[in-house]
C-alpha positions in Angstrom: 131.1 130.0 150.7 130.1 128.0 147.8 128.9 124.3 148.1 129.9 121.9 145.4 127.2 119.2 145.5 126.9 115.8 143.9 130.6 115.4 143.6 130.2 111.7 143.0 128.0 112.3 139.9 129.6 110.7 136.8 131.0 112.8 134.0 129.6 111.8 130.6 130.7 112.4 127.1 128.6 114.6 124.8 126.5 111.6 123.9 126.0 110.9 127.7 128.2 107.8 127.9 130.2 107.6 131.2 133.8 108.4 130.9 136.5 106.2 132.3 138.6 107.6 135.1 142.4 107.8 135.0 142.3 104.9 137.5 141.5 101.6 135.7 138.1 100.1 136.3 136.5 103.4 137.6 134.2 105.9 136.2 135.1 109.5 136.2 133.3 111.7 138.7 133.4 115.5 139.4 135.3 114.6 142.6 137.9 112.4 141.0 138.4 114.7 138.0 138.9 117.7 140.3 141.3 115.7 142.4 143.3 114.8 139.3 143.4 118.4 138.2 144.7 119.5 141.6 147.2 116.6 141.8 148.6 117.3 138.3 148.7 121.0 138.4 152.0 122.6 137.8 152.2 126.4 138.2 153.8 128.5 135.6 154.3 131.3 138.3 157.1 130.2 140.5 156.6 131.3 144.2 153.0 132.1 143.6 151.8 129.4 146.1 149.5 127.9 143.4 151.0 124.4 143.8 150.4 124.5 147.5 146.9 125.8 147.0 146.2 123.0 144.4 147.5 120.4 147.0 145.4 121.9 149.8 142.1 121.8 147.8 142.9 118.4 146.4 143.5 117.1 150.0 140.2 118.6 151.2 138.4 117.0 148.2 139.8 113.6 149.0 138.6 113.8 152.6 135.0 114.9 151.6 132.0 112.8 150.8 129.5 114.0 148.1 129.8 117.8 148.7 132.2 120.4 150.0 132.1 124.1 150.9 134.9 126.2 149.4 135.3 130.0 149.4 135.0 132.1 146.3 138.8 132.4 145.9 139.2 128.6 145.9 136.4 128.2 143.2 138.0 130.9 141.1 141.4 129.1 141.4 139.8 125.8 140.4 138.1 127.3 137.4 141.5 128.8 136.4 143.4 125.5 136.6 140.6 123.5 135.1 140.7 125.9 132.0 144.5 125.5 131.6 144.6 121.8 132.5 146.3 119.3 130.1 145.1 116.3 132.0 141.7 115.7 130.3 140.0 116.0 126.9 137.9 119.1 126.1 134.6 117.5 127.1 135.8 116.8 130.7 137.3 120.3 131.0 134.0 121.7 129.7 132.0 119.6 132.1 134.2 120.6 135.1 134.3 124.3 134.2 130.5 124.6 133.9 130.0 122.6 137.0 132.2 125.1 139.0 130.5 128.0 137.1 127.0 126.8 137.9 127.8 126.4 141.6 129.3 129.8 141.9 126.5 131.5 140.1 123.8 129.6 142.2 125.2 131.5 145.2 125.2 134.9 143.5 128.9 135.0 142.8 129.8 136.1 139.2 133.0 135.1 137.7 
């Protein structure tokens, strides 16, 4: 299992300015960005179960507080959909990807 910690940390631009969330009046956090990526994922592989997995992970993220434990397959899936996401600008995709990568590497899992 891999623990994603500090999910409520704000995502900042390259100059460290907090980025606005898709929801007006909110600041983007790792949690809200990951939820958005899950909500807006559209699988290009019909019948793969990816949309259901995205929904499942997104639902678990909504229910959690500031950290969540996910298995290696869930993290690998999140990294995949984050890399292909059309939801956010490059800086957000980069921040999310390296957040997930750092969490997985801190537990000895190499992707």
